[in-house]
N, C-alpha and C positions, 0 to 999 in steps of 0.2 A: 665315334658315334655316341659313346656314353657321356661324353663331355657335353655335347650340345643338346641331346635329349634330356639329360639330367638338368641342365641349365634351363631349358624350356619349362620343365615341370617345377623346378625350384622357383624360378621367376614368377610363374603363375600363382604358386602357393603364397609367395611373398606378397603379390598383389592382393590376393584374397584377405591377407592378414593386415593389409595397409601398412606395410613396411617396405623400405626401398628394395628394388629387385636385386641390387648388388648384395644385400644381405642374404637373399635367397640363393644367389649364385655361390657365395662363400659357404653357406651351410651345405649346399649340394656337394661341393668339392670336399668338404670335411667328411661327409658320409661316404663319398666315393674313394677317399684316400686311404693310405696305409695306417695312419694313426687310429682312426675310428675303427677300422677293420680289425686291427689287432686287439683293441679293447673289447669289442663286442664279438669277436670270434667268427668272422665271415670273410670270404675271399675278397681282396681289395680290387675293385674294377679298375682303379688307377694305381698301379704299383709304383714303388720307389724307382724302379728301372724306367718306367714310362715317364715319370716326372723328369728324370734326367734327359731322356730322349726328346722331350717336348720343351726343354729349357730354351732353345732358339726361338720358339713361338712366344714364350713368356718374355724373352728379351726384346723381341720386335714390338710387342704390345706396350711394354714399358717405355721403349724409345719413343713410340708414337705419343704416349701420354705426356712424357716430358717435353716433347716438341710442342704439343698443344698448350701445355702450361706456359712454356716460353712464349708462344704466340700471343697469349693473353697478357703477357708481361712486357709488351712492346713500349717503345719510347713514347708514343702518343698517350698511352695509358699513364705513364709516369708523369708526363707533363700535366695531365688532368688532375692527378692527385698531388703532384708536386711534392714538397717536403713532408706532407702529412703521412704518406704511406711508410716513409722511412722512420718517422717517429713512432708510428703504430707498431711496425715490425720490430724495431729496435727495442721498445719497451716490453712488448709481449715475449720476444725471444730472450731478453735479459732476465725477466722475472721467472720464466720457465726454467732457464738454466740455473739461476741461483737457487731456487726452491728445490729442484730435483738434485743438484750437486750437493748442496748442504744437507738435505734430508737423507740421501743415500749414504753420504760419508759418515754422517752421525749414526745412522743405523748400523753400519759395519763397525764403527769405532766403539760404540757403547752397548751394542746388542749382540752382533754376531762374532766379533773378535777374529775375523779371518785375516790372517797375515800370509802374504804370498812372497817367497823368496825371489830375488834378494832384497825385497822392500820390507821396511818395518810396518807395524800395524797402522801407524799414523799415515805413513806414505801410501800403503795399500788403500786405505780409506779415502785419501785425497784423490788417488788416481781413479778409483771406482766413481767417486763423485763427479770428477772432471768428465769422464766419458759417458756416464749416464746423463749428465746435464747437457752435453753437446748433442747426443743422439735424441734426447727428448725434444729438441727444437724442431726436428723434421716432422713434416705433415704428409700424410699419404695423398699424392696427387691423383692417383687412379680412382679411389673410392669417392673422393671429393667431386671430381669431374663427372663421373657416372651419375651421381645423385642429381647434380646440376642439370645434366642432360635429360635424365628421366623425367624430372618434374618441370622442365622448361623454365627454370628460374632465370630471371633477367632483371637487372637493375644495379643501382650503386653498391649494395652489399655484395652481390654476386661478383661484380667487377673487382671490388676490394678484396674479396676472399681469394680469387684467382691470382691477383698480384701477390697476396700474402703467402700463398702456397709456394709460389716461385721464390720469393725472398727467403722464406723459412729454410727451404731445402738448400738454397744457395749458401746461406749462413752456416747451416749445420754441416754441410760437406767441407766448406773451407775451414771452419773451426776444427773439424775433426782431423783434417790433413795436417793443420798446424800443430795440434796437440800430439798427433802420432810422431811427427818429425821431431818435435822438441823433447818428448819423453824417450822415445826409443832409438832415434837415429841422429842425435845432435852432431855426431862426428862427420856426417855426410856433407855438412855445410848448408848454407842457405840457397845455393844455386839449385839444389835438387828440389827443395821446397818451392822455389820460384817457378821451376818447370811444371811441377804438379798443379800450381795455381794458374799459370798462364797458358799451359798446354791446351786446356779446353777452349780458351779464347782463340788460339791458333787453329785448332782442328774444327771445332764447332763453328766458330765465326768465319774462318776461311771458307769452309764448305757451304755455309749459309750465304755468303756473298757470290760464290760461283753459281749456286742454284738460283739465286735471285736474278742474276744476269742471264743465265741459260733459259730460265723459264719464260722469258719474254719472247723467245723464239718458238715457243710451242703454242698450240691452240687447243688440242683435244684433251678432254678430261682423262683419258686413258694414258696420255703422255705425261700429265701432271702426276698421276699415281706412280708411274714408273720412275720418274725422276726423284720423287720424294722417298720412295722405298729404297732406291739405289743409294741415295744420300745417307739414309739411316744405317744401311748395311756398311757403307764405307766408313762412316764414323765409328761404328762398333769395332770394325777390324783395326782401324788405326789406333783407337783407344786401347785395344788389347795389346797391340804391338808395342806401343809406347808407354804401357802401364799407367794410363791416365784414366781418371774416373769417367766411365762412359755416361753415367746419368747426367753429370755436369756438362759434358760435351753436347748431349742432346738438348739440354735446356738452353745453352748458349746458341745452339743452332736455331732453335725455335725463335729466340729473341731477335737474333740478327736477321733471319729470313723474313719474319713478320714486319720488322722495322724498315727493311731495305727493299723488299720486293713489291712492285706496283700490283703484282698478281697474287698477293698472299691470300686474299679471300677466295680466289678461284682455286688455288692449290689446297686450301683448307677444305673447301666444299667438295673437291675430287676425293680427298682422303676420307672425308666423312661418309662417303658412299660405301666404303668397304671396312671401316675400322671397327664397327660394333661387334661382329662375330669374334674379332680378335680380343677385344675387351672382355667379352663373355667368357671366352676360353681362358683368358688371364685370371679372372676372379675364380673360376672353377678350379684351376690348377693352384692358385694361391690358397684356396680353401683346403685342397688336398695336401698342400705342404705344411699346413699348420700342425703343430704338435700338441695334442690335447694333454698328453702326459706331462708336458712342462709346467702345466698349471699347478701341478702338485709340488713342484720343486722351486717355485719362485719365492715362496716364504715371505718373511717380513720385508726383505729388500725389494721384491717385486710389488708387494702391496704399497710400500712407500713410493716406489717409482710411479705407479699407476695413479695414486691419489694426488701426489704432488704435480705430476704432469697435467692432470686435469685442472688442478687449482691454478697453476701458472698460466695455462692457456686461457682459461676463463677470465681470471682477474687481470692478467697482463694485457689481453686484448681490450677488455673493458676500460681499464684505466688508460691504456695507450690511445684508444679511440677518443676518449674525452680530452686528453692532453693535446691531441692532434685535431680537435675541433670537428670530428665527424658528428653526424646527426644522432639524436637520442636513440633512434631505432637501431642504427648500426652499433652504437655503444652496447646495447643490451643483447644483441644477437650474434655478433661476429665471433666472439669467443667460442660459443658452442659448435661453430662450423669448422673448428680446427682440431677436432679431437682424433680423427682417423690417423692411424699410423701403420705402416707395413713395410713395403719393399725397400725404401731408402734406409730406414732404420735397420732392417735385417741385413742389408748389404754392409752397412758400417760396422755392425756387431761382428759379422763374419770376418771382415778385414782385421778387426781388433784381435779376434781369436787366433788368426794366423800369426799375428805379430807377438802376442803376449799369451803364451799357452795357457796357464792355469787361470789367471785373472781374466783374460779375454773370454775363455769358455764359460766362466761364471757370469760375466756380463751378457754373453750371447744367450745363455739359458733363460736369464731374466727377461731379455728383450723378446725372445721367441714366446715366452709365456704371456707377456703383456700384450704382444701383438694379437693374440687370440682374443683378448678382451677389446682392444681398440678397434680391430677390424669388424667385429660384430656390433659393438655399441656405436662406433664412429659414424657409419652411414645414418643411423637413426638420429644422431646428434646433428649431423649436417642438415638432414631433412627438417628437423624441428626448428633449427635456426633460420633456415631459408623461408619456411612457412610463416614464422613469427615476423620476419623482416617484411612480409607483404609482397614478396617478389615471385611467389608461386601461384599461378592461376588456380582458383578453386577447382576448375574442371580437371586439372592435371591430378588433383587429389581424389576426385570422385571416379575417374576413369580407371578403376582398379580391378574390375571383374572382367571376365571374358566377354567380348562384345556380343557373343551370342551363346545360348545354351546348346547342348549336343543335338536336341531335337530340332531346334530352330536352324542350327548349322546344316543338318542334313536336309531340311526342307529348302534351304537356300541353294544347296548343291543341286538338288533336283530341279529347282527353278532355273538355275543357270544352264543346266544340261538341256532342259526344254527349250530355253532361249537359243542355245547353240543349234538346235534341230530346227529352229524356225517357228517354234510353237510360242504362244503367249507366256511370258515370264511373270513370276509373282512380283509384288511391289514391296518397297522398303517401308515397314511400319514405323520406323523411328522418325521422330521429328525434332531435330536440333533447334528448330525455331522457338521451342518452348524454354530453352535455356535462358537464364537471366543474365543481365550484364554483370552483376556482382560475381558470377561464377567464373568469368574469364578475364575480368579487368585486372590490370597491374596496379597494385596499391602503393608500393613505395616508389614515389615519383620525385625526380629531381626538379625543383622549381627555381624560379628566378625572382629575387626581390625587386619590387617596383623602382627603387632608386639606384639599381645597378647601372654603372656607367657603360657607355657603348663598347669601349675597348675590352672590358671585362666580360661583357656580354658575348663578344666575338670569340673570346677564349673558351667560354662555356659551350658555345654552339659548335666550335670546331672539333669538339670531342663527343658530341651527342649523335645518337643514331636516329634522331627524329628531325622533322622540318617544322614542327610547331612546338611552342614551349609555353607552359602554364606559368603565369606571373601571380605572386602573392604580395600582400603588403607586409609591413613590419610585424603585424600580429599573426601572420600566417593565413589571412583570409584571401580567398581567390578573388582576383580582380579582372582577369581576362587572359587572352592568348596572344602571343607574338607569333606572327607568320614569317617564315623565312624570306618570303618575297618582299616584305617591308624592310628587312635588314639588307637584302641584296641591293635594293634601290639606293640605300644610304652609302654603300661602298664607293659610289661614284661621286659622293659629296664629302670629302674628308674634313673640310672645315666645319660643315654643319654637323658632322658626326661627333665632334668634340663636345658639343653642347647637349647631346641626346642622352637620356637615361631610359630604362626599360619602359616606364609608364608612357613615354611619348610614342611607343610603337605599338600600343595595344590596339587590336582590331575588335569591333563589336562582335561578341560571341553569341551566335544563335544556334549553335550545334552541340550544345551540352546534353548529356544523357543522365538518366536516373538509374540507380543501381537495380531497381526492380523492373526495368523495361526488358522486354523479351528480345531475342536476336531477330525475330521476325520484324519487329519495329526498327531495330538497328539497320537491317537490310534495306528498308525503305529510305532511311536517312542516308545510307551509303550511296544509294542510287541518285539521290538528289545532289549530293556533294561528292562527286567522284574525285575531286582534286584534294580532299582532306585525308590525310594518312591516319589520324587518330583523333578521338573525341574526349574531352574531359568528362569525368563522371562526378556529378555534384549531389550533395545531400538535399533531397527535396524539401526537407524541413528547415534547413539552413543552407540557402543557395550560395553562400559565400564559403562553404566548407568543401574543399576539393577531397574526394575520396580516392580517386585514382584516374587512370586513363584506359581507354579501350582502343587497341589498334585494329585496323582493318585485317591484318594478317592473322590475328588471334581469332577474329570472327570466321574468317575462311578456314583456319585450322580446325575450329569446332565443327564445321560442317563436314570437312574431310574425314574427321575422326569417326563420323557416323556414316561414311560412304554415301553422303547426300550431295546431289548436284544442286548448284544454285542457278535458278533460271535467270 
């Protein structure tokens, strides 16, 4: 009870302060947990024993998160990004590893002088640098996904971010397993290492294929929920029995299931109906597990780790995105969305502490202290990056206070009760029709250049979520819209299609909007053009300047958020 009521209050306070709710959940957990209780001298509502008892709940939430990250990292996403995502991930991960590894090794070698038997000072420094560098690559999938979900972020930067999170954690876990084997267990041979690397493919991939096949025999959302939860529990049990990394298994499970199941979207929608309370509990418990006292012990090694990881993520992602030809906005914002770090890093550090007693516990203490920083600052950084990318509707940023005050809420309760008794009810005084287009439009839009060949155009469309596509000229000026119906007709004329470029498919656009039009005006246009899924938003002073797009779904969501019916 304390978990969910505390989360409700913490989330609401975070909303009032205009910070991500996940930060409120973490701070709530921190105040309810044993670490803060010990420092400030009050009984801990969530004790250490309770944290141990609730560990299965935490594991289930983390399994769902890793599955969802894998689901975003499916094959069609990779085909859309092609080699670019691997260049970006490789450059960002490499720079992060190099900076953190060299910086932490140098800090120990020339500042701390910590030598751990049986290794010399130089060897100890190199080992610390190696493991700090590998762990630094990992990015917290849970905090990242929760911020994306809270702010309804959608667009190319968001898609790239989710793919990067999956790749980062995949690289971090694989590199960690290899380093652990070669440093501490070389006598076991490469077959053991091979099993640790291929085991997740067999367990996660195998169960993913089974569920993809089985789900086609099911129809009800309740059945989809049962089969997914059953699969996650099965993977957790098998990974524990075989001593395989469970997070990697769940990530592979999500990738395989999303790539092979025709019903992935139905499975995802079914799980989405029940997962939010689990995520809330996960973050409250994660906050309760944070050790504030470790901040006092991270010292110069911890400071070096935090600063160099931030620098590696920021500049590595920026330069990697430039090298991989991502657009300017993604180059500037993708780095700041990769700062969060928690569960995966803690898990790797704990594994190291079990294998390497003194050195591992030193690394674990630094990671636990740095996680306090990254878990509190990370969500804010993710939010800032997504807002700067233009993929967060302004309405999602404005909708941060309680929809009703206490008096108004009581008044509405009385009105509803009167209505239940058959008496006239009060009316809703809020009018979302006054909201402007600029408040809910999507600003970061993928466009098509007017000389794009038809085959390349088809590849772009096959990975798009829309059925209309804005076209720009070489200077980035808006020239019109391509409708899917025009493309569909050409599919039956393959010889003619070879001669076609994007500009040949433009349709006259009479349905553009201005940023300062109200949703009341938009509703009128929607009724006139019911077949159009979204409208381009143009600058009234420069009609060839595309500012964004407005989807019908976003308009309907704005009205739903005010509990307003559309006549």
